[in-house]
C-alpha positions as CSV (number, residue, x, y, z in Angstrom):
1,M,201.0,40.4,78.9
2,F,197.9,42.5,79.5
3,T,199.5,45.6,78.3
4,L,200.5,43.9,75.2
5,G,196.9,42.8,74.4
6,V,195.8,46.3,75.1
7,I,198.4,47.6,72.8
8,L,197.4,45.0,69.8
9,W,193.7,46.1,70.5
10,G,194.8,49.8,70.0
11,A,196.4,48.8,66.6
12,Y,192.9,47.1,65.6
13,V,191.1,50.4,66.6
14,R,193.4,52.3,64.0
15,A,193.3,49.6,61.3
16,S,189.5,49.3,61.5
17,G,188.9,53.0,61.5
18,S,187.3,52.9,64.9
19,G,189.3,55.5,66.3
20,A,186.4,58.1,66.4
21,G,183.8,55.6,67.6
22,C,183.4,57.7,70.8
23,G,183.5,60.9,69.0
24,S,185.8,63.7,70.1
25,S,185.0,63.4,73.9
26,W,187.6,61.8,76.5
27,P,187.4,60.4,78.9
28,T,183.6,59.9,78.3
29,C,182.4,58.0,75.3
30,N,180.1,60.2,73.1
31,G,179.5,62.1,76.4
32,E,178.6,59.2,78.1
33,V,180.5,57.3,80.9
34,I,178.9,53.9,79.9
35,P,177.7,54.4,76.2
36,R,174.9,52.9,74.5
37,P,176.7,51.8,71.4
38,K,175.1,52.6,68.1
39,N,177.4,51.0,65.8
40,M,180.5,48.4,66.0
41,Q,183.0,51.3,65.9
42,T,181.6,52.8,69.4
43,V,182.1,49.2,70.6
44,I,185.6,48.7,69.6
45,E,186.8,51.8,70.9
46,F,184.9,51.7,74.2
47,A,186.6,48.3,74.7
48,H,190.1,49.8,74.1
49,R,189.4,52.6,76.6
50,A,188.0,50.2,79.2
51,T,190.9,47.8,79.0
52,S,193.3,50.8,79.1
53,G,191.7,51.9,82.2
54,V,192.2,48.4,83.6
55,D,195.8,48.4,82.5
56,F,196.5,51.7,84.2
57,L,195.2,50.4,87.6
58,A,197.4,47.2,87.2
59,V,200.3,49.4,86.7
60,L,199.5,51.4,89.7
61,V,199.3,48.3,91.7
62,Q,202.5,47.2,90.5
63,L,204.2,50.3,91.5
64,L,202.7,50.0,95.0
65,W,203.9,46.5,95.3
66,A,207.4,47.6,94.2
67,R,207.3,50.5,96.8
68,R,206.5,47.9,99.3
69,V,208.8,45.1,98.6
70,F,211.9,46.5,96.9
71,P,214.3,49.2,98.6
72,A,214.1,52.7,97.9
73,G,216.5,54.0,95.1
74,G,216.7,50.5,93.5
75,P,216.5,49.8,89.7
76,L,213.2,48.0,89.9
77,R,211.4,50.7,91.8
78,R,212.6,53.2,89.5
79,A,211.4,51.1,86.5
80,A,207.9,50.7,88.2
81,G,208.0,54.5,88.7
82,A,208.8,55.1,85.1
83,A,206.2,52.7,83.9
84,M,203.5,54.5,85.8
85,A,204.7,58.0,84.5
86,L,204.6,56.4,81.0
87,M,201.1,55.0,81.5
88,V,200.0,58.5,82.3
89,T,201.7,60.1,79.2
90,E,200.3,57.0,77.2
91,A,196.8,58.0,78.3
92,L,197.5,61.7,77.6
93,V,198.5,61.0,74.0
94,G,195.7,58.8,73.3
95,A,193.2,61.5,74.6
96,G,195.1,64.0,72.5
97,L,194.5,61.9,69.5
98,V,190.9,61.8,70.1
99,I,190.1,65.5,71.4
100,F,192.0,66.9,68.4
101,E,190.3,64.4,66.1
102,H,193.7,62.8,64.9
103,V,191.7,59.5,64.2
104,A,189.5,57.8,61.6
105,G,190.1,59.5,58.1
106,D,192.3,62.2,59.0
107,T,195.5,62.5,56.9
108,S,197.3,65.4,58.4
109,V,200.8,65.7,59.1
110,A,199.8,66.3,62.9
111,R,198.4,62.9,62.8
112,A,201.6,61.2,61.7
113,I,203.6,63.3,64.4
114,W,200.9,62.1,67.1
115,T,201.4,58.6,65.8
116,A,205.2,58.6,66.2
117,A,204.9,60.1,69.5
118,H,202.4,57.3,70.6
119,L,204.7,54.5,69.3
120,T,207.9,56.1,71.1
121,N,205.9,56.3,74.5
122,T,204.6,52.8,73.8
123,F,207.9,51.4,73.3
124,L,209.4,53.0,76.5
125,L,206.3,51.8,78.4
126,V,207.0,48.2,77.3
127,A,210.6,48.7,78.0
128,S,209.9,49.7,81.7
129,L,207.6,46.9,82.3
130,T,209.9,44.4,80.8
131,M,212.5,45.6,83.2
132,V,210.2,45.2,86.1
133,A,209.4,41.6,85.1
134,L,213.0,40.9,84.5
135,W,214.3,42.3,87.9
136,G,211.2,41.0,89.7
137,T,211.7,37.5,88.7
138,R,215.6,37.3,88.2
139,G,216.8,39.7,91.0
140,E,218.0,43.2,90.7
141,P,221.5,43.9,89.4
142,A,224.1,45.3,91.9
143,S,225.1,47.9,89.5
144,F,225.4,49.0,85.8
145,R,228.5,49.4,83.8
146,W,229.2,51.0,80.3
147,P,231.5,48.5,78.6
148,G,232.8,50.6,75.8
149,V,231.8,49.4,72.5
150,V,229.4,46.8,73.7
151,G,227.3,49.6,75.4
152,G,227.4,51.9,72.4
153,L,226.1,49.1,70.1
154,G,223.4,48.1,72.4
155,V,222.1,51.7,72.6
156,A,222.4,52.2,68.9
157,A,220.4,48.8,68.4
158,L,217.7,50.1,70.6
159,L,217.6,53.6,68.9
160,G,217.5,51.9,65.5
161,T,214.7,49.4,66.5
162,L,212.7,52.4,68.0
163,L,213.0,54.3,64.9
164,L,212.0,51.2,62.7
165,G,208.9,50.9,64.9
166,I,208.1,54.5,64.2
167,S,208.4,53.9,60.5
168,G,206.3,51.1,60.9
169,A,203.6,52.8,62.7
170,I,203.3,55.7,60.1
171,T,203.4,52.9,57.1
172,A,200.5,51.2,58.9
173,L,198.8,54.5,59.2
174,G,199.2,55.1,55.3
175,D,198.2,51.3,54.6
176,T,195.0,52.0,56.5
177,L,194.0,55.4,54.9
178,F,195.3,54.7,51.4
179,Q,194.4,51.1,50.6
180,S,195.4,49.5,47.3
181,K,193.5,46.8,45.1
182,T,196.6,45.1,44.2
183,L,200.3,45.1,45.0
184,V,201.1,46.6,41.6
185,E,198.7,49.5,42.3
186,G,200.4,50.1,45.6
187,I,203.8,50.4,44.3
188,Q,202.4,52.8,41.7
189,Q,201.0,55.0,44.3
190,D,204.3,54.8,46.4
191,L,206.3,56.1,43.3
192,S,203.8,58.7,42.1
193,P,205.0,62.2,42.5
194,T,201.6,63.6,43.3
195,A,201.1,60.8,46.1
196,H,200.2,61.8,49.6
197,F,203.2,62.0,52.0
198,L,201.8,59.3,53.9
199,V,201.9,57.0,50.5
200,K,205.4,58.0,49.7
201,L,206.5,57.0,53.3
202,R,205.4,53.5,53.0
203,V,208.3,52.5,50.8
204,L,210.9,53.6,53.4
205,H,209.8,51.2,56.0
206,P,210.8,47.8,54.5
207,L,214.2,49.5,53.3
208,A,214.5,50.6,57.1
209,G,213.8,47.1,58.1
210,L,216.6,45.4,56.0
211,L,219.3,48.4,57.3
212,V,218.3,48.0,60.9
213,G,218.2,44.3,60.7
214,G,221.8,44.2,59.1
215,F,223.0,46.6,61.8
216,L,221.2,44.5,64.6
217,L,222.8,41.0,63.4
218,A,226.2,42.8,63.1
219,S,225.8,44.5,66.6
220,L,224.7,41.3,68.2
221,G,227.9,39.5,67.0
222,R,230.1,42.1,68.4
223,M,228.1,42.5,71.8
224,L,228.3,38.8,72.4
225,E,231.9,38.3,71.7
226,R,233.6,38.7,75.1
227,D,232.4,38.2,78.6
228,A,228.8,37.1,77.5
229,T,227.1,34.8,79.8
230,P,224.8,31.8,78.5
231,W,221.9,33.9,79.2
232,D,223.1,36.8,77.1
233,R,223.8,34.5,74.4
234,R,220.6,32.8,74.6
235,M,218.8,36.3,74.3
236,G,221.0,37.0,71.4
237,W,219.6,34.0,69.5
238,I,216.0,35.0,70.6
239,V,216.4,38.5,69.2
240,S,217.9,37.2,66.0
241,G,215.0,34.6,65.5
242,L,212.3,37.1,66.5
243,F,213.6,39.5,64.1
244,A,213.7,37.2,61.2
245,V,210.1,36.2,61.9
246,Q,209.0,39.8,62.1
247,V,210.7,40.5,58.5
248,A,209.0,37.5,57.1
249,V,205.6,38.5,58.4
250,G,206.2,42.2,57.0
251,F,206.9,40.9,53.5
252,V,203.8,38.7,53.8
253,N,201.8,41.7,55.0
254,L,203.2,43.8,52.0
255,G,202.5,41.1,49.6
256,L,198.7,40.5,51.0
257,L,198.2,44.3,51.0
258,A,198.2,44.5,54.9
259,P,195.1,42.8,56.0
260,I,194.2,43.8,59.6
261,P,195.1,40.5,61.2
262,L,198.6,40.6,59.7
263,Q,199.1,44.4,60.8
264,V,198.3,43.0,64.4
265,I,200.8,40.0,64.3
266,H,203.5,42.3,62.6
267,L,203.2,44.8,65.6
268,L,203.1,41.9,68.2
269,M,206.5,40.8,66.6
270,A,207.8,44.1,66.7
271,D,206.9,44.4,70.6
272,L,208.5,40.9,71.2
273,V,211.8,42.0,69.5
274,W,211.9,45.2,71.3
275,M,211.3,43.4,74.6
276,A,213.8,40.8,73.8
277,L,216.5,43.3,72.9
278,V,215.8,45.4,76.0
279,V,216.5,42.2,78.2
280,L,219.7,41.6,76.3
281,V,220.9,45.3,76.3
282,V,220.2,45.7,79.9
283,G,221.8,42.4,80.7
284,R,225.0,43.4,79.2
285,L,225.1,46.7,81.0
286,S,224.3,45.0,84.2
287,C,226.6,43.8,87.0
288,S,225.9,40.5,89.0
289,L,222.6,39.7,87.3
290,E,221.9,36.3,88.2
291,V,222.1,33.9,85.4
């Protein structure tokens, strides 16, 4: 849960234009270990760095706990190890954004690529932490299987949701950098042949959401047709419900011209959908997971 809070605060840093609050220095803030804030942007950015550091230590402690309590080579220890590695790369991506100044008002292609990489790493980190929590509370699976079509659909659903998350991150970046006063003005900007590429890409996210949503619902129906446990079916309903709420929040966010609170809520819903889908797919690929 703490990691989710850090992720959402990171979204607030981007949406509020505070990414350059500590300048281009890292890990120090404006060259200082503990800065003397000159403006609110510095406070917001330094708070994100501080909480990220605490989260890093928490994931390290989790890894040490996993290595002490669970057997070597087991899935939970591997997931904890993956979480630690992804936490390191998460820090490196964040550092790269700052050092190369892909923050604040930067509208470059490079920033969009870094944003996509950051979202991908974040989703993988959340997935690994979700598996640690799942197996730590419900017990490790005895083994894994690849149940034909079910496995393929599960992996495809995860990939589709990941790509949707990437498109959402780039759309949110465009909303932050190219704000519109009205919805009509925003649509006109999206359709203008001279618009910035980040503006042109904004229209793709709602379309991608509908396509991925349709595929996800169809996949869930097929994945839960046979041999599904009550736990699997319960998770299927949770994924469907969370995705429906996410779509609703997305359209409200679009209609209200992406205010910062709704951007943060939309990201929260995306993370919750991703976590629930990871639990469902891992459950369908696991043997002897306690129900």
